[in-house]
C-alpha positions in Angstrom: 17.2 -7.1 30.8 15.5 -10.4 30.0 16.8 -13.4 32.0 15.7 -16.9 31.4 16.8 -19.7 33.7 16.0 -23.3 32.7 16.3 -26.2 35.1 15.1 -29.8 35.6 17.2 -31.6 33.0 19.2 -34.7 33.6 19.9 -38.3 32.6 16.9 -40.6 32.3 16.2 -44.0 30.8 14.1 -44.4 27.7 10.4 -44.4 28.7 11.1 -42.1 31.7 9.9 -38.6 32.5 11.3 -35.2 33.4 9.8 -31.9 34.2 11.6 -28.8 33.0 11.1 -25.3 34.4 11.9 -21.9 33.1 11.9 -18.9 35.3 11.7 -15.6 33.4 12.5 -12.1 34.5 12.8 -8.7 32.8 9.8 -9.1 30.5 6.1 -8.8 30.9 5.8 -12.6 31.0 2.1 -12.7 31.0 1.6 -11.0 27.7 4.0 -13.2 25.7 3.5 -16.5 24.1 6.3 -18.7 25.4 8.0 -21.8 23.9 10.3 -24.6 24.7 13.1 -25.2 22.1 15.8 -27.8 21.9 19.1 -28.1 20.1 21.6 -30.9 19.4 25.1 -30.2 18.2 25.3 -29.4 14.5 21.6 -28.8 14.1 19.4 -25.8 14.3 17.4 -25.0 17.4 13.8 -26.3 16.9 10.5 -25.4 18.6 9.3 -28.3 20.8 6.1 -26.7 22.2 4.5 -23.3 22.5 1.8 -21.8 24.7 -0.2 -18.7 24.1 -1.4 -16.2 26.7 -4.8 -17.9 26.9 -3.2 -21.3 27.5 -3.7 -22.7 24.0 -0.8 -24.9 23.0 1.1 -26.2 20.0 3.5 -29.1 19.7 6.0 -30.4 17.3 4.8 -33.7 15.7 7.7 -35.6 17.3 6.5 -34.9 20.8 2.7 -34.8 20.5 1.0 -36.9 23.1 4.2 -37.2 25.2 5.1 -33.6 26.2 2.9 -31.0 27.9 3.7 -27.3 28.1 2.1 -25.2 30.8 2.6 -21.8 32.4 2.1 -20.0 35.7 1.9 -16.3 35.0 1.9 -15.5 38.7 5.4 -17.1 39.0 6.7 -16.0 35.6 7.4 -19.7 34.9 6.8 -22.0 32.0 7.0 -25.8 32.4 7.5 -28.7 30.1 6.4 -32.1 31.3 8.1 -34.8 29.2 6.9 -38.4 29.4 7.8 -41.5 27.5 11.2 -40.0 26.6 13.1 -41.4 23.7 16.9 -41.3 22.9 16.1 -38.8 20.1 14.8 -36.4 22.7 18.4 -35.9 23.9 19.2 -32.2 23.5 19.8 -29.0 25.3 16.4 -27.5 26.1 15.7 -23.7 26.2 12.8 -21.5 26.7 12.0 -18.2 25.2 9.3 -16.1 23.6 7.3 -17.9 20.9 8.3 -17.2 18.3 11.7 -16.1 19.3 13.2 -13.1 17.4 16.7 -12.9 16.0 17.8 -10.5 18.6 16.4 -12.4 21.6 18.8 -13.5 24.3 18.9 -17.1 25.4 19.6 -18.7 28.7 22.1 -21.5 29.3 19.5 -24.2 28.7 19.2 -27.5 30.5 20.7 -30.8 29.2 18.3 -33.7 28.8 20.0 -37.1 28.1 17.9 -40.1 27.4 20.0 -43.3 27.5 20.0 -46.7 29.0 
């Protein structure tokens, strides 16, 4: 059974930084592209960043130049370094395969709140 555990969220002031981590188990992590997603109440979950097996990356326009996704296949972990955070980055952040499929299970996510 796939288990995804996100951590690293919190309250940060605008312009601040956070580093999110996602520990994955129950899947052949190294063979899957992985992504970070975020969701705010009343809106659909959106892809923030994705990383392929070879390390190539893709970012939503809204976070380009501010966020960096990376992965450590030996640790089955994917990271999201978030810099220059803005209030509009406030959301619950999740990781999963990229792209995620309809039947994929999700972790509890980690709350990121950007506020002064």
